[in-house]
C-alpha positions as CSV (number, residue, x, y, z in Angstrom):
1,M,-28.7,-23.0,-63.4
2,D,-29.5,-19.3,-64.0
3,S,-27.1,-18.4,-66.8
4,G,-27.0,-21.7,-68.7
5,E,-23.2,-21.3,-68.9
6,R,-21.2,-24.5,-69.2
7,A,-17.6,-25.4,-68.2
8,E,-15.5,-28.5,-68.3
9,V,-12.5,-28.9,-66.0
10,I,-10.0,-31.8,-65.7
11,L,-9.0,-32.2,-62.1
12,E,-5.7,-33.8,-60.9
13,T,-5.0,-35.7,-57.7
14,G,-5.6,-33.3,-54.8
15,D,-7.3,-30.7,-56.7
16,M,-10.3,-28.9,-55.2
17,L,-13.2,-27.3,-57.0
18,L,-15.5,-24.7,-55.5
19,I,-19.1,-24.8,-56.9
20,E,-21.1,-21.7,-56.2
21,P,-24.8,-22.0,-55.0
22,R,-27.4,-22.5,-57.8
23,C,-24.6,-24.0,-60.1
24,A,-25.9,-27.3,-61.4
25,H,-23.0,-29.7,-61.6
26,A,-22.1,-33.3,-62.6
27,F,-18.8,-35.3,-62.4
28,S,-17.5,-38.1,-64.6
29,A,-14.1,-39.9,-64.1
30,L,-11.7,-40.5,-67.0
31,E,-10.5,-43.5,-64.7
32,Y,-11.2,-44.9,-61.2
33,A,-11.7,-41.9,-58.9
34,Q,-13.2,-41.0,-55.5
35,A,-14.6,-37.6,-54.6
36,I,-15.9,-36.0,-51.4
37,E,-18.7,-33.4,-51.8
38,A,-19.2,-31.3,-48.7
39,S,-21.4,-28.4,-47.7
40,P,-21.6,-26.0,-44.9
41,T,-25.5,-26.5,-44.8
42,E,-27.6,-29.4,-44.1
43,F,-28.7,-31.6,-47.0
44,D,-32.3,-30.6,-48.1
45,A,-33.9,-33.2,-50.4
46,G,-36.1,-30.4,-51.8
47,D,-33.0,-28.7,-53.1
48,F,-31.9,-31.8,-55.1
49,F,-32.8,-32.0,-58.8
50,P,-31.4,-35.3,-60.3
51,R,-31.0,-35.2,-64.1
52,V,-29.8,-37.6,-66.8
53,L,-26.7,-36.0,-68.4
54,G,-27.3,-34.8,-71.8
55,S,-31.1,-34.1,-71.1
56,G,-32.8,-30.8,-70.8
57,P,-32.4,-27.5,-72.7
58,A,-28.6,-27.3,-72.3
59,G,-27.9,-31.0,-72.9
């Protein structure tokens, strides 16, 4: 969110991706997929900013 930097990664079965704090992120699947998102902190709805992909200054 702070740098505006963008990256794209293709994950394979069993891969894990660490996303640092303040890093906006979105996932899309090339085929049927399931993902688990986990955090060591309790969910805070005030820290959740939904966006439509492709919108905003970087989109």
